[in-house]
LUMMIFI-817261 format. One record per residue (C-alpha): x, y, z. Coordinates in steps of 0.02 Angstrom, whole numbers, always signed. Layout:
BEGIN
rec c1 = X&c2 = Y&c3 = Z
...
REM end
This chain:
BEGIN
rec c1 = -1727&c2 = +7269&c3 = +5042
rec c1 = -1684&c2 = +7404&c3 = +4914
rec c1 = -1782&c2 = +7408&c3 = +4755
rec c1 = -1675&c2 = +7398&c3 = +4592
rec c1 = -1690&c2 = +7554&c3 = +4488
rec c1 = -1743&c2 = +7529&c3 = +4311
rec c1 = -1627&c2 = +7569&c3 = +4173
rec c1 = -1673&c2 = +7613&c3 = +4000
rec c1 = -1591&c2 = +7702&c3 = +3848
rec c1 = -1576&c2 = +7711&c3 = +3657
rec c1 = -1417&c2 = +7629&c3 = +3581
rec c1 = -1377&c2 = +7682&c3 = +3400
rec c1 = -1289&c2 = +7552&c3 = +3287
rec c1 = -1197&c2 = +7645&c3 = +3156
rec c1 = -1066&c2 = +7598&c3 = +3019
rec c1 = -1031&c2 = +7581&c3 = +2842
rec c1 = -1131&c2 = +7456&c3 = +2728
rec c1 = -1113&c2 = +7276&c3 = +2759
rec c1 = -1027&c2 = +7276&c3 = +2928
rec c1 = -1164&c2 = +7171&c3 = +3005
rec c1 = -1267&c2 = +7300&c3 = +3101
rec c1 = -1433&c2 = +7218&c3 = +3058
rec c1 = -1371&c2 = +7040&c3 = +3101
rec c1 = -1307&c2 = +7110&c3 = +3270
rec c1 = -1473&c2 = +7193&c3 = +3308
rec c1 = -1573&c2 = +7037&c3 = +3266
rec c1 = -1468&c2 = +6927&c3 = +3381
rec c1 = -1462&c2 = +7056&c3 = +3527
rec c1 = -1651&c2 = +7069&c3 = +3523
rec c1 = -1680&c2 = +6887&c3 = +3489
rec c1 = -1801&c2 = +6916&c3 = +3348
rec c1 = -1784&c2 = +6955&c3 = +3163
rec c1 = -1832&c2 = +7136&c3 = +3144
rec c1 = -1703&c2 = +7207&c3 = +3026
rec c1 = -1682&c2 = +7123&c3 = +2853
rec c1 = -1512&c2 = +7058&c3 = +2798
rec c1 = -1424&c2 = +7013&c3 = +2640
rec c1 = -1249&c2 = +7012&c3 = +2574
rec c1 = -1286&c2 = +7161&c3 = +2467
rec c1 = -1233&c2 = +7327&c3 = +2540
rec c1 = -1360&c2 = +7457&c3 = +2597
rec c1 = -1498&c2 = +7326&c3 = +2628
rec c1 = -1560&c2 = +7428&c3 = +2774
rec c1 = -1634&c2 = +7592&c3 = +2713
rec c1 = -1731&c2 = +7657&c3 = +2866
rec c1 = -1699&c2 = +7658&c3 = +3051
rec c1 = -1765&c2 = +7499&c3 = +3137
rec c1 = -1794&c2 = +7499&c3 = +3321
rec c1 = -1779&c2 = +7336&c3 = +3419
rec c1 = -1822&c2 = +7323&c3 = +3607
rec c1 = -1744&c2 = +7202&c3 = +3724
rec c1 = -1810&c2 = +7204&c3 = +3903
rec c1 = -1718&c2 = +7093&c3 = +4029
rec c1 = -1719&c2 = +7092&c3 = +4220
rec c1 = -1718&c2 = +7278&c3 = +4264
rec c1 = -1657&c2 = +7346&c3 = +4103
rec c1 = -1733&c2 = +7396&c3 = +3939
rec c1 = -1611&c2 = +7417&c3 = +3795
rec c1 = -1681&c2 = +7503&c3 = +3644
rec c1 = -1571&c2 = +7466&c3 = +3487
rec c1 = -1588&c2 = +7583&c3 = +3340
rec c1 = -1518&c2 = +7501&c3 = +3175
rec c1 = -1468&c2 = +7627&c3 = +3042
rec c1 = -1430&c2 = +7622&c3 = +2856
rec c1 = -1252&c2 = +7597&c3 = +2807
rec c1 = -1160&c2 = +7765&c3 = +2797
rec c1 = -1088&c2 = +7792&c3 = +2628
rec c1 = -994&c2 = +7917&c3 = +2519
rec c1 = -1007&c2 = +7966&c3 = +2341
rec c1 = -1193&c2 = +7926&c3 = +2301
rec c1 = -1290&c2 = +8078&c3 = +2246
rec c1 = -1470&c2 = +8020&c3 = +2237
rec c1 = -1609&c2 = +8075&c3 = +2356
rec c1 = -1617&c2 = +7897&c3 = +2425
rec c1 = -1440&c2 = +7898&c3 = +2474
rec c1 = -1453&c2 = +8072&c3 = +2551
rec c1 = -1603&c2 = +8015&c3 = +2649
rec c1 = -1510&c2 = +7859&c3 = +2716
rec c1 = -1356&c2 = +7962&c3 = +2768
rec c1 = -1470&c2 = +8093&c3 = +2850
rec c1 = -1554&c2 = +7955&c3 = +2950
rec c1 = -1385&c2 = +7918&c3 = +3028
rec c1 = -1350&c2 = +8090&c3 = +3080
rec c1 = -1526&c2 = +8113&c3 = +3145
rec c1 = -1526&c2 = +7959&c3 = +3253
rec c1 = -1363&c2 = +8011&c3 = +3334
rec c1 = -1455&c2 = +8170&c3 = +3405
rec c1 = -1559&c2 = +8078&c3 = +3525
rec c1 = -1473&c2 = +7917&c3 = +3593
rec c1 = -1390&c2 = +7868&c3 = +3754
rec c1 = -1253&c2 = +7759&c3 = +3684
rec c1 = -1178&c2 = +7738&c3 = +3515
rec c1 = -1105&c2 = +7581&c3 = +3441
rec c1 = -986&c2 = +7609&c3 = +3297
rec c1 = -983&c2 = +7444&c3 = +3211
rec c1 = -831&c2 = +7394&c3 = +3092
rec c1 = -794&c2 = +7239&c3 = +2991
rec c1 = -641&c2 = +7149&c3 = +3067
rec c1 = -491&c2 = +7260&c3 = +3038
rec c1 = -564&c2 = +7362&c3 = +2900
rec c1 = -558&c2 = +7547&c3 = +2919
rec c1 = -611&c2 = +7659&c3 = +2772
rec c1 = -658&c2 = +7838&c3 = +2726
rec c1 = -842&c2 = +7817&c3 = +2788
rec c1 = -774&c2 = +7760&c3 = +2958
rec c1 = -667&c2 = +7918&c3 = +2962
rec c1 = -824&c2 = +8026&c3 = +2926
rec c1 = -918&c2 = +7941&c3 = +3066
rec c1 = -778&c2 = +7960&c3 = +3190
rec c1 = -773&c2 = +8149&c3 = +3154
rec c1 = -960&c2 = +8152&c3 = +3192
rec c1 = -937&c2 = +8054&c3 = +3350
rec c1 = -803&c2 = +8170&c3 = +3420
rec c1 = -945&c2 = +8289&c3 = +3458
rec c1 = -1054&c2 = +8161&c3 = +3545
rec c1 = -1088&c2 = +8188&c3 = +3731
rec c1 = -1134&c2 = +8002&c3 = +3758
rec c1 = -1026&c2 = +7844&c3 = +3777
rec c1 = -962&c2 = +7773&c3 = +3612
rec c1 = -915&c2 = +7593&c3 = +3600
rec c1 = -810&c2 = +7523&c3 = +3455
rec c1 = -883&c2 = +7348&c3 = +3402
rec c1 = -766&c2 = +7251&c3 = +3297
rec c1 = -879&c2 = +7125&c3 = +3212
rec c1 = -842&c2 = +6963&c3 = +3113
rec c1 = -683&c2 = +6925&c3 = +3216
rec c1 = -715&c2 = +6741&c3 = +3183
rec c1 = -665&c2 = +6773&c3 = +3003
rec c1 = -499&c2 = +6851&c3 = +3051
rec c1 = -358&c2 = +6748&c3 = +2967
rec c1 = -234&c2 = +6807&c3 = +3103
rec c1 = -314&c2 = +6845&c3 = +3270
rec c1 = -146&c2 = +6901&c3 = +3340
rec c1 = -171&c2 = +7058&c3 = +3237
rec c1 = -330&c2 = +7110&c3 = +3340
rec c1 = -246&c2 = +7185&c3 = +3499
rec c1 = -118&c2 = +7292&c3 = +3406
rec c1 = -260&c2 = +7352&c3 = +3293
rec c1 = -364&c2 = +7401&c3 = +3452
rec c1 = -213&c2 = +7485&c3 = +3534
rec c1 = -187&c2 = +7581&c3 = +3368
rec c1 = -365&c2 = +7647&c3 = +3364
rec c1 = -370&c2 = +7693&c3 = +3552
rec c1 = -213&c2 = +7797&c3 = +3528
rec c1 = -289&c2 = +7893&c3 = +3383
rec c1 = -459&c2 = +7902&c3 = +3447
rec c1 = -469&c2 = +7922&c3 = +3639
rec c1 = -657&c2 = +7941&c3 = +3658
rec c1 = -702&c2 = +7752&c3 = +3651
rec c1 = -769&c2 = +7700&c3 = +3816
rec c1 = -767&c2 = +7515&c3 = +3768
rec c1 = -691&c2 = +7412&c3 = +3627
rec c1 = -787&c2 = +7250&c3 = +3604
rec c1 = -742&c2 = +7115&c3 = +3479
rec c1 = -893&c2 = +7005&c3 = +3428
rec c1 = -957&c2 = +6884&c3 = +3298
rec c1 = -1142&c2 = +6939&c3 = +3273
rec c1 = -1179&c2 = +6789&c3 = +3157
rec c1 = -1104&c2 = +6660&c3 = +3281
rec c1 = -1157&c2 = +6763&c3 = +3432
rec c1 = -982&c2 = +6762&c3 = +3506
rec c1 = -965&c2 = +6894&c3 = +3644
rec c1 = -1139&c2 = +6968&c3 = +3608
rec c1 = -1204&c2 = +6929&c3 = +3780
rec c1 = -1045&c2 = +7012&c3 = +3855
rec c1 = -1078&c2 = +7165&c3 = +3747
rec c1 = -1262&c2 = +7171&c3 = +3810
rec c1 = -1206&c2 = +7156&c3 = +3989
rec c1 = -1082&c2 = +7298&c3 = +3971
rec c1 = -1211&c2 = +7409&c3 = +3886
rec c1 = -1330&c2 = +7390&c3 = +4035
rec c1 = -1197&c2 = +7469&c3 = +4151
rec c1 = -1203&c2 = +7624&c3 = +4041
rec c1 = -1392&c2 = +7642&c3 = +4028
rec c1 = -1470&c2 = +7794&c3 = +4115
rec c1 = -1573&c2 = +7757&c3 = +4274
rec c1 = -1747&c2 = +7791&c3 = +4215
rec c1 = -1915&c2 = +7706&c3 = +4186
rec c1 = -1939&c2 = +7598&c3 = +4028
rec c1 = -2006&c2 = +7679&c3 = +3873
rec c1 = -2102&c2 = +7533&c3 = +3812
rec c1 = -2204&c2 = +7386&c3 = +3876
rec c1 = -2098&c2 = +7232&c3 = +3934
rec c1 = -2163&c2 = +7124&c3 = +3788
rec c1 = -2145&c2 = +7251&c3 = +3641
rec c1 = -2011&c2 = +7211&c3 = +3515
rec c1 = -2013&c2 = +7363&c3 = +3397
rec c1 = -2106&c2 = +7526&c3 = +3362
rec c1 = -2124&c2 = +7479&c3 = +3178
rec c1 = -2288&c2 = +7423&c3 = +3109
rec c1 = -2339&c2 = +7255&c3 = +3033
rec c1 = -2354&c2 = +7340&c3 = +2867
rec c1 = -2178&c2 = +7408&c3 = +2876
rec c1 = -2113&c2 = +7231&c3 = +2920
rec c1 = -2209&c2 = +7150&c3 = +2785
rec c1 = -2139&c2 = +7274&c3 = +2655
rec c1 = -1963&c2 = +7240&c3 = +2717
rec c1 = -1983&c2 = +7052&c3 = +2708
rec c1 = -2034&c2 = +7063&c3 = +2527
rec c1 = -1876&c2 = +7180&c3 = +2487
rec c1 = -1764&c2 = +7064&c3 = +2578
rec c1 = -1814&c2 = +6909&c3 = +2472
rec c1 = -1803&c2 = +7021&c3 = +2309
rec c1 = -1626&c2 = +7074&c3 = +2359
rec c1 = -1576&c2 = +6896&c3 = +2398
rec c1 = -1652&c2 = +6823&c3 = +2240
rec c1 = -1584&c2 = +6957&c3 = +2122
rec c1 = -1411&c2 = +6959&c3 = +2179
rec c1 = -1318&c2 = +7088&c3 = +2076
rec c1 = -1442&c2 = +7077&c3 = +1930
rec c1 = -1549&c2 = +7219&c3 = +1999
rec c1 = -1473&c2 = +7382&c3 = +2065
rec c1 = -1547&c2 = +7479&c3 = +2209
rec c1 = -1701&c2 = +7530&c3 = +2109
rec c1 = -1824&c2 = +7423&c3 = +2199
rec c1 = -1950&c2 = +7485&c3 = +2333
rec c1 = -2101&c2 = +7397&c3 = +2413
rec c1 = -2261&c2 = +7474&c3 = +2465
rec c1 = -2402&c2 = +7384&c3 = +2555
rec c1 = -2571&c2 = +7427&c3 = +2475
rec c1 = -2680&c2 = +7311&c3 = +2579
rec c1 = -2662&c2 = +7236&c3 = +2746
rec c1 = -2819&c2 = +7160&c3 = +2824
rec c1 = -2864&c2 = +7015&c3 = +2934
rec c1 = -3010&c2 = +6894&c3 = +2887
rec c1 = -3040&c2 = +6760&c3 = +3007
rec c1 = -2870&c2 = +6683&c3 = +3053
rec c1 = -2786&c2 = +6742&c3 = +2888
rec c1 = -2689&c2 = +6902&c3 = +2852
rec c1 = -2726&c2 = +6966&c3 = +2674
rec c1 = -2571&c2 = +7074&c3 = +2614
rec c1 = -2552&c2 = +7157&c3 = +2448
rec c1 = -2383&c2 = +7225&c3 = +2400
rec c1 = -2334&c2 = +7342&c3 = +2257
rec c1 = -2156&c2 = +7322&c3 = +2200
rec c1 = -2081&c2 = +7478&c3 = +2119
rec c1 = -1940&c2 = +7469&c3 = +1994
rec c1 = -1865&c2 = +7611&c3 = +1883
rec c1 = -1857&c2 = +7520&c3 = +1707
rec c1 = -1962&c2 = +7399&c3 = +1611
rec c1 = -1814&c2 = +7290&c3 = +1592
rec c1 = -1802&c2 = +7277&c3 = +1779
rec c1 = -1983&c2 = +7229&c3 = +1787
rec c1 = -1957&c2 = +7086&c3 = +1671
rec c1 = -1804&c2 = +7019&c3 = +1768
rec c1 = -1903&c2 = +7033&c3 = +1932
rec c1 = -2054&c2 = +6936&c3 = +1860
rec c1 = -1954&c2 = +6806&c3 = +1776
rec c1 = -1998&c2 = +6675&c3 = +1646
rec c1 = -2186&c2 = +6642&c3 = +1662
rec c1 = -2183&c2 = +6735&c3 = +1830
rec c1 = -2067&c2 = +6609&c3 = +1905
rec c1 = -1956&c2 = +6725&c3 = +1999
rec c1 = -2095&c2 = +6836&c3 = +2072
rec c1 = -2185&c2 = +6675&c3 = +2130
rec c1 = -2025&c2 = +6618&c3 = +2221
rec c1 = -2007&c2 = +6792&c3 = +2304
rec c1 = -2185&c2 = +6777&c3 = +2360
rec c1 = -2169&c2 = +6609&c3 = +2434
rec c1 = -2007&c2 = +6655&c3 = +2530
rec c1 = -2086&c2 = +6821&c3 = +2591
rec c1 = -2248&c2 = +6741&c3 = +2641
rec c1 = -2153&c2 = +6604&c3 = +2750
rec c1 = -2057&c2 = +6748&c3 = +2839
rec c1 = -2223&c2 = +6841&c3 = +2874
rec c1 = -2311&c2 = +6693&c3 = +2942
rec c1 = -2162&c2 = +6661&c3 = +3068
rec c1 = -2172&c2 = +6840&c3 = +3123
rec c1 = -2354&c2 = +6871&c3 = +3131
rec c1 = -2395&c2 = +6691&c3 = +3190
rec c1 = -2539&c2 = +6670&c3 = +3076
rec c1 = -2585&c2 = +6615&c3 = +2893
rec c1 = -2536&c2 = +6743&c3 = +2766
rec c1 = -2613&c2 = +6764&c3 = +2589
rec c1 = -2491&c2 = +6873&c3 = +2496
rec c1 = -2505&c2 = +6958&c3 = +2325
rec c1 = -2374&c2 = +7042&c3 = +2229
rec c1 = -2377&c2 = +7166&c3 = +2084
rec c1 = -2236&c2 = +7256&c3 = +1998
rec c1 = -2246&c2 = +7430&c3 = +1929
rec c1 = -2124&c2 = +7541&c3 = +1834
rec c1 = -2095&c2 = +7712&c3 = +1912
rec c1 = -1948&c2 = +7796&c3 = +1830
rec c1 = -1830&c2 = +7897&c3 = +1945
rec c1 = -1922&c2 = +7862&c3 = +2108
rec c1 = -1749&c2 = +7841&c3 = +2200
rec c1 = -1708&c2 = +8020&c3 = +2161
rec c1 = -1879&c2 = +8096&c3 = +2194
rec c1 = -1899&c2 = +8166&c3 = +2366
rec c1 = -2093&c2 = +8165&c3 = +2358
rec c1 = -2092&c2 = +7983&c3 = +2306
rec c1 = -1975&c2 = +7936&c3 = +2449
rec c1 = -2092&c2 = +8031&c3 = +2572
rec c1 = -2245&c2 = +7928&c3 = +2511
rec c1 = -2134&c2 = +7774&c3 = +2548
rec c1 = -2103&c2 = +7820&c3 = +2722
rec c1 = -1934&c2 = +7913&c3 = +2712
rec c1 = -1930&c2 = +8067&c3 = +2819
REM end
C-alpha cells in the first residue's frame, strides 16, 4: 500500500478592511485566534492559524486590512505586513466583501500579478447579497479582467457556507512536503500576544466609534500561580480625554472590558484568570516607530 505524501503550506488571507478575513480564519481553524469587530482595521499584525487534517497541514496567515490614505507609522506598518507576508506563502486568498470592489482591491491585484503562486478570489458574505443572480456575471467580469485567479470561491465565513469546500480545494494546491508544526499546534503566537489582543477586542467592541484607533495593549505581567493565570495589561491611549472615556464613570467601562476579556482568556487558556487593567496616556504612540517596535510591530 502506497503511503500518502504529507502536504503543507502557508496560505495568506489578504484584503481591504472589514471583508471578514479574521472571521474566515477563525472558522477555518476551528478556534478563535484572530480578534474581530465591526470596526475596520481591527487586525493589526499577522496572525497565524494552523489546521492539521488527515495528511495535510494548512497554515493560514491573517493580515491587517490593506488601506489607502492613512499616513501614520501604524498604518504604514500594517500595510507593510501585507506585502511582507506575500513574499513567503504558497497560496494567496484575496478576500472581498460581496460584489464590492474598490481602490484597495485594485492595488492588491497589481501586487498579485507578480505572484508566482496560486491566487484564489474568495467572495465573502454572499449570504447578504440581495440579488444572488448578480454573482455569476460579477465573477465572469473579474475573470475576464484578471486571468490569474486559479479558483473563485463564494463563501459566508460567518455562517460557514462553502468554507469546507474552500478548504478541500486548498488542500489540492498545497505543496507535497513535511508538516512545519506539531499536529496539535494552533498558532505560533504566544499566550501574551493573545491576551493583549483579547483586551483590545473588548475595547474596540465596547467603545464603538467613540474612541479612534489610538489604543494599544501591552502585557506587563503573565505568570501562573497554582491553577490561576495572573495577567496585568497596560492600555495605551493618546489623550487624557480618551483615558476618561475608556475608564468610564467610576471605572464602570474598564471593569466591563476586563470582565469580557477575562472570560475570553479563560476559554482560550482553559484555566482561571486574574486580570488587572491600567490605562496610560502616551501621546503620539501610533506615529512613533520606536513605540511600535516595543509593541511588537516589526
